[in-house]
Structure formats: C-alpha cells, structure tokens
N, C-alpha and C positions, 0 to 999 in steps of 0.2 A: 780760216782766218788766216792772212797772209801776214808774216813777220815781216821787219825790215830787212832781213835776210835773204827775203824769198820766198822760203820756206814756208809751206803753207799746214797751218798748226791744227788738228782734230779740235771741236768743241771738248770742253769740259765732259767728261764720263759720265757725272750723275746728273748732268744737266741736258740731257740728251733726248728725255722723256717725248713719248710722241701720243700717246694715247689720247682719247677724247673724254673729259674727267666725267662730261655728260651732267653738270651739276642740276639739269631739270628734272630728272627721274630721281635726286636723292629724296623728294615728298612725293613723289608719285607711287604710292604702296602698289597700286594694279602695274604700273611700269617696271617695279623692283622685280616684283614677284613673277613677270613676265621673263624677265632678264636672267633670273635663278632658276627657272626652269628651261632657258633655251639648251637644247641639246650639244651647243657649242661653248658653252658658258665654262670657263677656267677659275679654278680658286688656288689662290697661293697662301702657303702656311708661313705664319711669322710669331714669335713668342721669345721673349727677353732679349731681344735685341738679335735674333738668330730667323732665318729663313729657310725653307728647306730647297736645298737645289738639285741637280744633276749630279753624280759622282765626280766628274770632271770641272764643276762648277762654272760652267760655261751658260747654263740655262736654268730658269727656276723647275721645279718638280711641281708642276700643278696636278690638282685632283679636280674630279667634277664634284658638282653640288650633290649630287645622291652619296659620295663618298664621305662626305662633311656630318659631323654629329650638328642634328640643328639646335642645340642648345649655345653651340657657340658663337662668342660676339661675331660680327661679319661685319664688314665695310663694304662699299661699292667704290669699286675704284673708277669703273668707264668702260669704255668701249674702244678696240683699235680701229683700224683704217677698214676693216670687212665687217664691223658692227659686232664682232664678239665681244659678250661681256664679260669682264673680269672683277673678281670680289677676292677681298684677303679675310681671313679668319686667324682672329689671335685665339690661342689654345695648344696646350702642351702636345708635342706629337713626337714619335720615335722613328728615325729615318729607315726606312727599309732598303732593302738590296738596291744598290744603284742611284742611293740618295745620300745626302750628308747635309748635316746642320753647317750653315755658313754666316758669318758677322760680315759687317760691310766692308770691313776692310780685308776682306779674305776672298770676295768675287771677283771673278776672272775679268781680265782686261779686255775679251773676247765676247763678254756679254752685250746684246743687242741694246739698240737704244731705247724698242718698245720694254723688255725685259727690265732693263734698269729705270725706268722712270716708273714701272709699276711697283719695282722693289721700295725705291725710294719713299714712293706716295704710301704704301702699306706700311713699314716701318715706322716713319712720322707719324702716323694715326695710331700706329698701338701705341707708339711711346708715349704720344700725347693722353691716350686714354690711361694708360697706368699710372699716371701723375695728377690726373684731375677726377678722381671719383667723388668728390666732394664740392659743393656749390661754394664758391668764393665768398659769397654774398652772406649765404646764412648759415653755411656750414652743412646743411644735410645732403644724404648722399643724393649724385645724380644717375642719369639714365641714357643712355644712347639715343641719337636722335638724328633724323637727317642723314641716313644709311650709313653713320659714323661720324658724319663731318660736324657734329655739334653734340651737347649735351645738355639734358635738359634739368631743371632741379622742380620736382615736383610740389614743393614746399612753396617758394618764392616765384616762380616760374621764370626765375633769370634763365639766359640762354647763354651758353660759353662757346666758344669756337676755338679751333686749333690754332695756335700761335706761333711764330716762329721769333727766335731772337736774334736780331741781327749784329753779326759780329764783322768789323773790317780786318782785312788780311791784305799786307802790304809788301811787295818788292821795292825796296830802298835803295837806288843807285846814287852814287856821288858823281862828281865832274870828271872822273878818270872812267864812269862805266862801270865802277867795281859793283857788286851787289851785297847786301848787308844780311847776314844769316846769323840767328841766335838760337842759342843752346838750352832748354828748359830743364829747372830741376830736377821734373819727376822722368826725364828721359835718360837711356843709357848713354854712356859715352860716346861721342861721335856723331849723335844724331843732331843734325840741324835743321831748320826752317825758317821760314818767312818770319816776321813780325804779326801779331794779330791779337784781337782786343775787342771786348763788348762794349759797343753803342750805348753811351748813358742816356739817359730822360733828358730833353730837351737839344739833344746835339745833335748835329748835320752829321753825314758819314765821311765829310772832308776833314769838319773838325776832329773827330774821333779818331782818323787817322794821325794828325798832326801830334795830338793829346798822347795816344800810345806810343809813337815813336819816341817822344821825348820823354814819357815816364820811364820806358822800359831800357834805354840805351842812351839817354839824354840829348839824343840830334833832334835839331829843328831843321822839318823838312816845308819844301813848297813844291809849287806842280802837281798837285795830288790829281791824278788822274783814272777816271774809274775805268777796269778792265772787263769784268764780267763777276757772275754769280753763281753760286752752286749750293744748293741745298745738301745739308748733313745733321742729319738726325742723330746726333750724340749728345743729348736726345730730342734736339730743338732748334738747331742755329740754320741760320742762313749766311753763308759766307759772301762777303762781298769785297770781288777783290778791286787793288788800287795798285798803282807805280806812283812812286814819290822820290823827289830828287832831294839829295841833303844838301843842306846850306854848310856845313862843317862837317866834316867826317870824323872830327874827333869823340870816341867815345865816354860816356859816362854810366856805368851799366847799375841797374837796379837788381843787385844781388839776389833779393827775395823772388823776383821774377824769371831772371835771367843769369845764368850760371856765367856763358861764354858768348860774346858776338864778337864777329870777325869780319871783316870786309874781303871778298875773294874777288879777281879777277876769271875771266872763264878758264884759264888755263890753271890757273890755283885752284879752282873747283875741281877740274878734272883731276887733278896730280893726288889732291887731299882725299877725295874720294877712294883712289886707286890702292892708298894708303889706309882706307878706314876711317879718317878721321871727319869726313865730312860728309855724311851719308843724308841725300835729300829725302822728304816723303815719298809715298807710293804715289803709282799711276793714276790712282782714282782721285786722289786731293787736288784742289785749286792751288796748294801751295806749287806743288809741283807743275801745273800749269803756268802757273805766273813765272816759274823759275825758267821753264824751258823758253817762253817767251822772250826772256831777256837772253837766253844762250843762244837763240836763233835755232833750235834744232833739239832732236831729242837728247836727255842725257845718257850717258853711258848705261846699256840695262843694267850692269851689276850696282850701279849707284842708287840703291833706294836702302828704305828701313825695311 
C-alpha cells in the first residue's frame, strides 16, 4: 500500500494469512480423515496462548499427525497453496531441543504469511474453545464440532460459533497534522499508543470512533476514514483501524482510562522516542501500522515497547 509520501507500506503482519480454510471439509468426516492421514499433513501446537516455534522464532515447529496424542483436541485449519493440510492441537507440551514456546507478541517479524495466518487462526480457535465449554442457552457442557469451528450442545441442540469482538483503533490528527497518543494506566511509563475501544451494541464503527475518542480524551472528531483490520486473539478481538480528524485539539482526559495524552509532530515523536518518553507499539500491531502510515515511513527501529 502506497502512502502519501510515496513509501510502500507492507500489509499488517497478522492480516497476511494465505491458507485456504477449506470450510467444505469441516463437516466431511471422510475428507477430514483423509487430510489427517495425508503424509504431508502438518500440525501446530497451541496451549494457554502459546505455540511451539523454532528456536529463532521465525517459523512454527510443526509435527506430523503420527506424533500427536489421538485424544488431544484438534482443529482443521485448511490447506496451503500446494494442498498440504494443516491442523492445530490444543494440549500441553514441553518444547524439545530446537523449539520454544512463543506468545503472539514474541513472534518474529520474519514469520511468513502462511505461518502467521495459521498461527492466529489456531490461537483464536483455542482461545474461544477455552472460554465456551458450556451452552449459553441451557448451561450444559458442549462438545467440539465442525472440525473445531463450532460447539454443539447435546442437551438443547444449540450450535455455538466462534465470535470476534469488534474494537475500533484510531489515529487522530489535528489541523497541524500532529498525531494524538495516549498512555493506559496499566502500562509502564513511556509507553504510548493510538486510542482504541470496543464497539457497543447497536453502534456503527464510525460512531464508536467518535464516542471512544470523546470519552477518553474529550476531543470531538470528524472525517472518520477506515484504514484496515487485523485479528487480535487476546482473546478474541478484531481490530478495525481508522483515521480521524480532531475538530479542536484541546484535551479533557478521562484519568480512569488514560493517564496521559499528548499531541506529537513527527519530529517530536522521534525525539521523545530517543529519550524513552514515547515508545510506540511493536511491529505486529495494527497500532504501529497506523502510526507509520501517518509517519510516512518506518519508525526508528529502537522505538518500540
């Protein structure tokens, strides 16, 4: 994607997935069995928000189905461009030599598009299953169905499907093209990011942007423009990125949500980053992607959480 400065920006890291989810196979018992028995099939392991990666963190440490406990909960993720089947297994494991357990925030920026897509798909499913073991309709225990993409209630026959919680995340700029960043009370000093918040029932995405910015920093915004989206399985968010214009840059901060909010020009952000006073989110986040779209090029490599 080319920015106004002419710099070609890479797609967001967690939005580059390329695998074919092959949803038609999820209810095909024979097809799933054939995929599991395919000698090319690969399995990635996830548990408690971690996955098994190679020692340098640049790729997933896959196993073959023959190496997997047959009683482990498994999900069908899909096929790559060569038709190789991929599955995920959610069960405890101990990394062996050449492996390590990696969380989403620790994955390498060199992770390939296919691997990155498989990882967030598997992690999203595992997080959802871990929190939805009981029927929301009658309270009975549910069981995995549709190759991991549904839970079925044996008592009332209700079907439950994975859901994302939509959250807006916005880069707000003023008439001087300064960007607004805030500091959350839960973060260590010096860490800043774009503003964000969850969409409420009956609310459009644009209305959520306007409401969240005003609630957090008292700024009225207009010209709300959609920029892109990113899955964020912490545990089940879909981050919807926007840019918005501040009608008036005067801040009235809600101290319960934001301890500090500041306007930065590009030069001021670089200088504050060098002093450790305004460090931006890491490379995998949509927040950094939005910031760099405004910045017009990659931020300095040492400016990150």
